[in-house]
N, C-alpha and C positions, 0 to 999 in steps of 0.2 A: 423479383429475385433478390434485389438489394435488401428489401425489407426482411426477407427470410434470412439472409445472411446475418444482418444486424441483430435480428431476434435470436438467432442461434448463438452469436457471440455473447449477447447479454445473458442468456440462460446458462451458458457455460461458465461465464464469470461469476454468476450467482452461485453456481455449484462449487466452484473454487473457494468462493468466500465462505460458504457454509463449511467446507472441508477445513478452511483456515481457522474456524472456531475450535476445531479439535486438534489439528496438526499445527504446531508452532512455526513450521518452516513456510507456511502460506500465509501471507498477509491479507487480512480480511478487507480492511478499508480500500487499499488500492484495487482489489478485485471488484468492489462495489462501484468504484469510480469508473472503471472500464465498462461495467454493467450499465451504468447510467449513460455513459457516452454512446453505448450501442442502442440502448432503449430510447434515447432521445430521438434517434433516427428511425426507429421502428415501432415503438410503443411508448409514447410520451406519458401516458397514464401510469405505466409501470415505473418509469423513471421518477415520477413524482411520488410514487408510493415508497420507493427507497429513500428519496430526499426527506420524506416526512415520517419515516420510521422512528419510533420513540427512542430506540437504543442506537441505531446506526445513522440516523438522520443528522444529528448535531455535528459529528465530525465531518460528515460529507458536505453539509452546507457550509460549514466553516472553511473548508478547503475551496469549494467551488466559488463562494461568494467573495472571500478575502484572501485566498492563498495562505490560510493560517493553519497552524498545527498546535494543539493544546500542549502546555508545558508537560503534562504527565506523558503524553504520547512521545514528545521530543526526548525526555529523559529515558524512557523505556527503549526507544529506537537506538539512541546513542550507547546505552548500556549494552544492549544485545550486540551492536556492531563491535564494541570493544571486546565483549566476551568471545565472539566468534573469530575476530582478528587475533586475539591472544591464543585461542585454541589452535588456529591455523599454524602459528609460529612455533608453539611449544609441543604440540602433539601431532600436528599434521605431517603427511608424508609428501606434500607437494614439492616440486622442484623450487628452488630459490627464486628463479625468475617469475614463476607463477604466483608465489606468495607476495612477491613485490607488487605485481599487477593487481592482485586481489586487494591488497592493503591500500594501494593508491585509489582504487575504486571506493573502498569503504571510507577513506578519508574525504574524497570528493562528495560522496553521499552525505556523510556527517556534516560537512561544511554547509551543503544545501539545506539540510533539515534544520541546522542551527540558525541559519539565516532567515528562515520564515518567520513572519510575525506570530506572536503567541495568541492563540485563540482561546475561547472559553473551553473549560474542562469538560 
């Protein structure tokens, strides 16, 4: 039963990763990391297939092996966080307390992303 659960989580994550290729709000690489985590427990061959994929494999291996994020991905992530934080403050209708909480979360995530070693592009 556990194996079926992890297999389901893996395939759902792959589905979200594919949707993330089209929808900018869904991050592809983190969804693939969740898929690998689940497939490692249910289908190691599928996990390895994702790790060795010619496009998605390098950033996944970079993260799993070294905890590293490429400079290009860091810059893109930081830019999008700044853009969305700015949009929230200038155009959003959220209460001030919520905007402050969201901004604090964005700053924390930005600090974490910035602190990761620079991986290969």
